[in-house]
N, C-alpha and C positions, 0 to 999 in steps of 0.2 A: 429384497423387500421393496414394495412399491409404495411410493408416497405421493399423495395428491393434496394440494392446498388450493381451495377456491377463494375467490374474492370478487367484488364488484356488485353485490346485491344492494338493495336499498328500496326507497319509496319513490314512486313515480306516478304521475297522472295517466289515466287512460289515454292511449294514443301516443304516449312517449316511448323512449328507447332506453335500454340498458345493455351493457356488455359485461358478461361474466367471464372470468379468467380462471384457469385451472393450471397451476404449475406442477409439472410432473418430473420425476427422476428421468435421467437420460435414457436409461434402459427401457423404462416404460414407454417413453415417447416414441422410440424408433420401431418397436416391434409389436406393440399392443393396439388393440382396438380401444378407442376412448369415446366417451359419450356423456350425456346428461340425462338424469331422471329428475322428477320433482314429486313432492308430496305435499298436498294441502291438508289442513286440519280435518280429521275424520274421514280421510279418503285413502285409497290405496296408492302405493307408489306408481307413477305414471312415466312411461318412456317419453322422452322429448326428442333427442337426436343422438346419433352415434356415427362414427366413421373409423375406417381402418385404411390409412393412406397407402400402406404398402400394397393393397389390392385395389385401391381406387373406388371403394364403395362407401356410400353415405346414406343413412336412413333418417327420415323425419317422421314424427307423428303427424297425422292428418290435421290435428288441431293447431299445429304451429307452422305447417308448410306454407311457404311464401312470406312468412313474417320473421322466422328465426333462421340464422345461418351459423353452422359450426365451421370453424377454421382453425389453423394452427400457425405457430411461429416457431420454426425449427431452431432458430438462434437462441430463443428464450425457453425452449422446451415447454411451451405453453399452448393449451388449446382454449379457444374462445367460443362463447355462445353470444352472438349478436342478436338481440331481441328488439324488434321494431313493432310498431302498431300494437303496443301492449294493451291487454284487456284485463278487467278485474278478475276474470276467471284464470288468469295466468299467475295469480297470487299463490305462492307456495315456497317451501324450502327446496332449493335446487342443489342437486348432488352431482359431482363429477365422478365418473366411474372408469375403470380400466380392467381389461382382461385380454387373453389371447384371441378369443373369438368374437366376431362382430355379431351382436344379437340384440333383440329388443326386450329380452326377458331379464328382469332385474336379478333373479337368483343366479344367473349365469355369470354375473360380474363379482369377482372376488374382492376387488379393491374399490373402496369408496372414500371420497373426501368427507370433510366434516359438515358440509352443507352451508349454503348462504341464502338468507331470506330475501325474497323479492315480493314486494307489496305494491299492487296497482290500485290506485284509488279511482273511484268513478266520478 
């Protein structure tokens, strides 16, 4: 069973930064692709970033490229999403995801965290 627990959301002013964390089970962390999606009220789920370190590939949505960075800490079995230069349109619930294959399609991820709210004020 895969377990994902997110933290780090909150309220920040436009231009500010936040770092989201996703604590994963050891089995998940070593062999799975992991990433982040987000969903704003009344909108579809949107891909943000994903990576599979075993193959060295990382994807970012165009809307966050250059502002967000996905990374990991092996010792803590944790994946992070560093979000800089935040904009009001980044406001959403952010979800950590995991599955065997690296993809930008939300339906292809079987495992989801509970979500953490990020609110960016203008």
